[in-house]
C-alpha positions, -999 to +999 in steps of 0.1 A: +152+003+214+133+003+187+137-016+163+120-009+126+106-039+108+121-067+083+090-059+057+056-038+064+039-045+096+003-033+092-010-031+135-054-039+130-085-036+145-112-063+146-138-052+113-119-021+105-129-003+073-094+015+068-074-017+079-087-039+051-089-011+022-053-012+032-045-050+037-062-053-002-044-022-015-012-041+000-020-073-015-034-061-057+011-046-051+017-080-037+036-064-010+050-092+017+036-080+049+024-093+086-006-085+106-006-081+138-035-068+164-035-032+175-044-051+209-009-064+218+007-028+215+029-027+243+034+005+257+071+004+246+062+003+215+034+026+210+056+053+226+087+048+202+067+045+169+050+081+180+083+093+189+086+082+148+051+096+134+053+128+153+020+123+175+001+104+196-017+076+174-055+072+174-061+058+144-058+021+122-045+010+105-009+021+119+012+008+090+049+006+099+078+001+069+116-010+072+127+025+063+109+033+104+082+055+082+047+052+101+015+071+092-028+056+106-049+054+082-056+038+045-037+062+026-032+055-008-008+085-014+018+064+010+013+030-005+011+042-041+053+040-030+049+003-030+028-003-068+053-018-092+071+001-118+068-012-157+092-029-168+113-008-184+118-038-215+082-046-219+071-024-258+043+000-253+007-013-262-013+005-286-048+007-273-071-020-290-098-010-319-136-006-302-165-007-321-171+019-335-134+028-343-132+038-377-103+019-393-084+026-424-085+001-450-066-001-482-089+001-511-097-026-540-105-005-571 
């Protein structure tokens, strides 16, 4: 019986550029994850993941989330769900003036 992981699981392959990009994105968002080698996937686990994913899994990485969401490949659109939300208590910031930007200052007469 399939049990979803407690944290994000990233199934990777050696020298996989998309796997590295996915892990970097998760690190950037401070998302805890478990990295597992896709070569360790059992047939039973593959079948369970494919049943959730709805297709045969041919690509790496395979990302498995605690809410039973599964996808393959580096998917910035899917990883965006883990991006930290800005704090509502933080005051809005205005951009700092750059060189060459006119500023108004009181004139002395």
